[in-house]
Backbone as CSV, one residue per row, in Angstrom:
resi,resn,N_x,N_y,N_z,CA_x,CA_y,CA_z,C_x,C_y,C_z
1,MET,0.978,-1.131,0.252,0.155,0.179,-0.212,0.558,1.371,-0.089
2,LYS,0.803,2.079,-1.149,1.128,3.384,-0.983,0.544,4.144,-0.365
3,THR,1.322,5.695,0.880,0.717,5.976,1.725,1.442,7.987,1.383
4,TYR,0.950,8.805,1.242,1.132,9.929,1.025,0.620,11.338,1.726
5,GLN,1.264,11.932,2.226,0.526,12.942,3.426,1.742,14.277,2.967
6,LYS,0.258,15.060,2.983,1.556,16.223,3.034,0.190,17.733,3.665
7,THR,0.943,18.718,4.034,0.511,19.999,4.484,0.496,21.165,3.951
8,ILE,-0.527,21.748,3.291,-0.517,23.165,2.551,-1.056,23.846,2.944
9,HIS,-0.875,25.243,2.704,-1.212,26.721,3.259,-2.110,27.056,2.038
10,LEU,-3.465,27.278,2.349,-3.695,27.888,1.132,-4.044,29.543,1.336
11,PRO,-3.659,30.632,0.745,-3.649,31.816,0.699,-5.309,32.163,1.402
12,ALA,-5.202,33.355,1.847,-6.581,34.011,2.571,-7.282,34.022,1.299
13,PHE,-8.713,33.758,1.447,-9.741,33.981,0.640,-11.113,34.906,1.363
14,PRO,-11.564,35.770,0.404,-12.549,36.428,1.179,-13.798,35.712,1.361
15,ARG,-14.644,35.734,2.289,-15.444,34.914,3.066,-16.761,34.525,1.780
16,GLY,-17.008,33.245,1.887,-17.976,32.444,0.972,-17.239,30.974,0.411
17,PHE,-17.322,30.441,-0.923,-17.298,29.075,-1.134,-16.457,29.287,-2.053
18,HIS,-15.379,28.317,-2.473,-14.422,28.881,-3.171,-13.818,27.604,-3.674
19,LEU,-13.737,27.059,-5.270,-13.522,26.135,-5.499,-11.997,26.140,-6.039
20,ILE,-11.162,24.914,-4.674,-9.925,24.548,-4.420,-9.368,23.360,-5.295
21,THR,-10.686,22.324,-6.075,-9.912,21.345,-6.687,-8.575,21.274,-7.159
22,GLU,-7.995,22.051,-8.380,-7.412,22.869,-9.449,-5.980,22.305,-8.326
23,LYS,-6.293,23.664,-7.105,-5.095,23.828,-6.403,-4.447,22.881,-5.594
24,LEU,-5.478,21.497,-5.455,-5.303,20.614,-4.885,-4.305,19.687,-5.470
25,LEU,-4.909,19.419,-6.760,-4.542,18.675,-7.145,-2.978,19.163,-7.976
26,VAL,-2.458,20.435,-8.198,-1.389,20.853,-8.301,-0.321,20.487,-7.136
27,GLU,-1.022,20.818,-6.146,0.370,20.762,-4.524,0.009,19.363,-4.410
28,PHE,-0.784,18.523,-4.645,-0.261,17.044,-4.430,-0.609,16.072,-5.654
29,PRO,0.782,16.451,-6.596,0.598,15.086,-7.940,0.616,13.884,-7.692
30,GLU,0.896,13.260,-5.920,1.261,12.157,-5.463,0.098,11.172,-5.922
31,ILE,-1.160,11.837,-6.096,-2.574,11.196,-6.229,-2.391,10.604,-7.485
32,LYS,-1.132,10.555,-8.353,-1.109,10.256,-9.780,-0.405,8.698,-9.772
33,ASN,0.132,8.913,-8.707,0.640,7.021,-8.302,-0.354,6.171,-7.598
34,ILE,-1.117,6.294,-7.488,-2.290,5.526,-6.868,-3.471,5.013,-7.530
35,GLU,-3.534,3.751,-7.878,-4.304,3.051,-9.119,-6.138,2.972,-8.145
36,THR,-5.858,2.755,-7.173,-7.392,2.271,-6.393,-6.888,3.506,-5.267
37,GLY,-7.752,3.913,-4.491,-7.282,4.481,-3.352,-8.289,5.702,-3.106
38,ILE,-8.186,6.208,-2.133,-8.635,7.296,-1.111,-7.902,8.426,-0.813
39,PHE,-8.436,9.777,-1.697,-7.771,11.203,-0.967,-8.664,11.540,-0.086
40,HIS,-7.732,12.309,0.787,-8.486,12.706,2.418,-8.117,13.926,2.337
41,VAL,-8.858,14.804,2.391,-8.390,16.293,2.498,-8.988,16.828,3.964
42,PHE,-8.563,17.142,5.040,-8.831,18.083,6.514,-8.283,19.061,6.479
43,ILE,-9.153,20.283,6.870,-9.014,21.514,7.030,-8.695,21.893,8.967
44,GLN,-7.091,22.302,9.114,-7.354,22.556,10.922,-7.766,24.089,11.471
45,HIS,-8.898,23.976,10.904,-9.579,25.005,11.283,-10.796,25.265,11.744
46,THR,-11.657,25.929,12.596,-12.754,25.884,13.347,-13.633,26.825,13.006
47,SER,-13.188,27.314,12.133,-14.254,28.556,11.767,-14.300,28.714,9.940
48,ALA,-13.823,27.213,9.456,-14.066,27.654,8.007,-14.129,25.846,7.424
49,GLY,-14.552,25.286,6.492,-14.943,23.807,6.253,-14.523,23.710,5.205
50,LEU,-15.332,21.973,4.661,-14.676,21.881,3.386,-16.093,21.055,3.304
51,THR,-16.582,20.757,1.509,-17.490,20.166,1.027,-17.526,19.609,-0.421
52,ILE,-18.495,19.404,-0.857,-18.187,18.783,-2.344,-19.479,19.066,-2.990
53,ASN,-19.644,19.801,-3.998,-20.704,20.686,-4.682,-20.557,20.694,-6.611
54,GLU,-21.112,21.286,-6.712,-21.437,22.157,-8.106,-20.021,22.899,-8.642
55,ASN,-19.675,22.573,-9.439,-17.595,23.206,-9.725,-18.312,23.787,-11.342
56,ALA,-19.342,23.790,-11.576,-19.560,24.909,-13.253,-20.170,26.087,-12.817
57,ASP,-21.442,26.183,-12.001,-22.071,27.456,-12.118,-21.634,28.013,-11.016
58,PRO,-20.917,29.029,-11.103,-20.605,30.010,-9.652,-21.728,31.084,-9.019
59,THR,-23.021,30.881,-9.546,-24.006,31.249,-8.693,-24.865,29.949,-7.511
60,VAL,-23.937,28.672,-8.145,-24.571,27.795,-6.839,-23.371,28.326,-5.185
61,ARG,-22.511,28.911,-5.491,-21.365,29.086,-4.539,-22.163,30.200,-3.846
62,LYS,-22.766,30.987,-4.325,-23.349,32.548,-4.562,-24.570,32.122,-3.597
63,ASP,-25.250,31.015,-3.543,-26.330,30.601,-3.378,-26.133,30.094,-1.909
64,PHE,-25.307,29.017,-1.772,-24.892,28.984,-0.651,-24.846,29.529,0.053
65,GLU,-23.922,30.380,-0.188,-23.571,31.479,0.844,-24.454,32.209,1.746
66,THR,-25.413,32.949,0.640,-26.813,33.453,0.881,-27.508,32.489,1.970
67,PHE,-27.656,31.591,1.727,-28.554,30.396,2.169,-27.935,29.952,3.745
68,ILE,-26.798,30.072,3.731,-26.050,29.530,5.065,-25.879,30.824,5.878
69,ASN,-26.121,31.950,5.071,-26.452,33.482,6.559,-27.661,33.645,6.608
70,ASP,-28.454,33.247,5.947,-30.155,33.293,6.430,-30.388,31.947,7.654
71,LEU,-29.644,31.037,7.455,-29.945,29.818,8.568,-29.209,29.996,9.427
72,ILE,-27.735,30.649,9.583,-27.081,31.064,10.707,-26.564,32.644,10.480
73,PRO,-27.511,33.573,11.162,-27.040,34.573,10.913,-25.635,35.249,11.982
74,GLU,-25.454,36.255,11.285,-24.182,36.870,11.925,-24.571,37.704,13.222
75,HIS,-25.447,38.312,13.175,-25.847,39.093,14.391,-27.307,38.512,14.860
76,TYR,-26.979,37.625,16.061,-27.949,36.985,16.585,-27.472,37.055,17.941
77,ASN,-28.373,37.856,18.420,-28.251,38.105,19.972,-28.040,36.932,21.374
78,LYS,-27.890,35.929,21.270,-28.170,35.276,21.971,-26.722,34.100,22.060
79,PHE,-25.968,34.962,21.244,-24.408,34.205,20.653,-23.659,34.829,22.014
80,ILE,-22.915,34.177,22.987,-22.357,34.870,23.728,-20.621,34.819,23.597
81,HIS,-20.155,34.031,22.608,-18.687,33.497,21.763,-18.790,34.747,20.620
82,ASP,-17.852,36.078,21.003,-18.184,36.680,20.339,-16.776,37.901,20.227
83,TYR,-15.497,37.009,21.023,-14.365,37.518,21.210,-13.855,38.152,20.019
84,GLU,-13.757,37.421,18.701,-12.855,37.960,17.403,-14.147,38.095,16.597
85,GLY,-15.318,39.267,17.572,-16.079,39.473,16.346,-17.472,38.773,15.880
86,SER,-18.182,39.487,15.296,-19.648,39.006,15.394,-19.714,37.927,14.170
87,ASP,-18.953,37.805,13.491,-18.860,36.639,12.577,-17.534,35.399,13.390
88,ASP,-17.520,35.050,14.679,-16.754,34.267,14.699,-17.595,33.129,15.406
89,MET,-18.788,33.045,16.191,-19.370,32.227,16.357,-19.697,31.769,15.371
90,PRO,-20.876,32.298,14.509,-21.549,31.866,13.273,-20.851,30.990,12.352
91,ALA,-19.295,31.755,12.281,-18.560,30.796,11.760,-18.212,29.243,12.218
92,HIS,-18.349,29.196,13.480,-17.630,28.082,14.249,-18.949,27.122,13.984
93,ILE,-20.360,27.480,14.279,-21.325,26.662,13.656,-21.359,26.182,12.431
94,LYS,-20.771,26.855,11.436,-21.093,26.825,10.179,-20.248,25.938,9.790
95,SER,-19.166,26.097,10.248,-17.422,24.976,10.230,-18.269,23.333,10.805
96,SER,-18.749,23.255,11.564,-19.521,22.225,12.216,-20.866,21.305,11.450
97,PHE,-21.394,22.590,10.934,-22.414,22.014,9.883,-22.166,21.471,8.613
98,PHE,-20.730,22.222,8.055,-20.299,21.364,6.894,-19.374,20.651,6.993
99,GLY,-18.686,20.687,7.958,-17.615,19.380,8.406,-16.526,19.861,7.849
100,SER,-15.478,19.030,8.393,-13.526,19.946,8.599,-13.272,18.776,7.690
101,SER,-13.514,17.975,6.909,-13.117,17.145,5.930,-13.407,16.662,4.597
102,VAL,-13.275,15.671,3.731,-13.683,15.477,2.680,-13.183,13.803,2.165
103,GLN,-13.505,13.263,1.434,-13.092,11.993,0.701,-13.452,11.724,-0.431
104,ILE,-12.778,11.453,-1.063,-12.872,11.486,-2.765,-12.139,9.703,-3.320
105,PRO,-12.593,8.723,-3.619,-11.873,7.754,-4.224,-11.568,8.382,-5.604
106,ILE,-9.846,7.405,-5.253,-8.955,7.473,-6.420,-9.109,6.295,-7.484
107,GLN,-8.891,6.228,-8.684,-8.913,5.213,-9.940,-8.037,5.798,-10.738
108,ASN,-7.323,5.053,-11.191,-5.993,5.337,-12.270,-5.505,6.363,-12.303
109,GLY,-5.429,7.129,-10.738,-4.300,8.414,-10.734,-5.207,9.436,-10.851
110,ARG,-6.832,9.043,-10.569,-7.136,10.807,-11.057,-8.361,10.617,-9.936
111,LEU,-8.902,11.567,-9.050,-10.045,11.384,-8.378,-11.125,11.589,-8.898
112,LEU,-12.163,10.030,-8.355,-13.362,10.172,-9.108,-14.631,10.977,-8.618
113,LEU,-14.346,12.262,-8.729,-15.206,13.227,-8.833,-16.361,13.187,-10.096
114,GLY,-17.554,13.313,-9.468,-18.923,13.603,-10.561,-17.901,14.459,-11.499
115,THR,-18.698,14.399,-12.462,-18.842,15.058,-13.574,-18.640,17.050,-13.047
116,TRP,-19.696,17.002,-12.399,-20.096,18.632,-12.068,-19.714,18.721,-10.351
117,GLN,-18.723,17.838,-10.336,-18.526,18.363,-8.910,-16.993,18.936,-8.370
118,GLY,-16.589,19.723,-7.633,-15.585,19.995,-7.101,-15.556,20.325,-5.897
119,ILE,-14.204,20.501,-5.095,-14.311,20.416,-3.660,-13.934,22.047,-3.258
120,TYR,-14.860,22.385,-2.138,-14.844,23.861,-1.708,-14.517,24.115,-0.379
121,LEU,-13.763,25.165,-0.115,-13.079,25.790,0.789,-14.462,26.708,1.385
122,CYS,-14.839,26.283,2.263,-16.150,27.054,2.926,-15.324,27.992,3.872
123,GLU,-15.429,29.484,3.936,-14.967,30.607,4.123,-15.736,31.549,5.071
124,PHE,-15.854,30.836,5.860,-17.136,31.725,7.043,-16.433,32.739,7.780
125,ARG,-15.129,33.031,7.721,-14.926,34.597,8.312,-14.939,35.464,7.606
126,ASN,-14.616,36.774,7.702,-14.365,37.922,6.975,-13.371,38.193,7.258
127,TYR,-12.390,37.884,7.548,-10.763,37.933,7.517,-10.387,36.804,7.976
128,GLY,-10.589,35.700,7.303,-10.183,34.424,8.033,-8.732,33.838,7.707
129,GLY,-7.868,34.656,6.731,-6.393,34.514,7.105,-5.968,32.870,5.651
130,SER,-4.731,32.809,6.238,-4.268,31.481,5.547,-5.099,30.361,5.993
131,ARG,-5.437,29.430,5.482,-6.027,28.304,5.802,-4.722,26.728,5.569
132,LYS,-4.763,25.799,7.229,-3.911,24.905,6.523,-4.516,23.887,6.106
133,LEU,-4.124,23.261,5.248,-5.182,21.440,5.138,-4.238,20.830,4.921
134,ILE,-4.191,19.698,5.548,-3.544,18.283,5.383,-3.718,17.211,4.292
135,LEU,-3.199,17.074,3.604,-3.980,15.935,2.425,-3.289,14.628,2.685
136,SER,-4.198,13.621,2.578,-3.577,12.481,2.306,-4.219,11.469,1.656
137,ALA,-2.968,10.719,0.787,-3.883,9.818,-0.263,-3.148,8.283,0.102
138,PHE,-4.002,7.558,-0.110,-3.582,6.003,0.424,-4.222,5.012,-0.675
139,GLY,-3.548,4.214,-1.158,-3.845,3.133,-1.538,-3.198,2.314,-2.349
140,ASN,-2.939,1.579,-3.568,-2.434,0.877,-4.738,-2.125,1.058,-5.584
């Protein structure tokens, strides 16, 4: 079994949902060495998340942002954890809602994402800064 792991840093992204699939593939070419396996992406932050969804139409990402902000509003007067600003606690809840990792099957050195699927960085902070991701791939 082959196992690869690497830590990468993404630059700061504005608040919203951002396709990072190509960036991950460029940063982690070791995927090409695996015939059958799994690619795992983990974000080491509690105010951003990862998900897989539509990779073609950017309005999908805008609608994600609109809906999640309506669902978990920034100015909710019952939050008490606001040491880092009004977007702090909502960002933590959104991060738990979306999750901190994704897994994609690998076959013949390629990710088996669907035709219209891409990996999103979900940035929930107004000024989240650089984000650290742990990329792992394993298989035969």
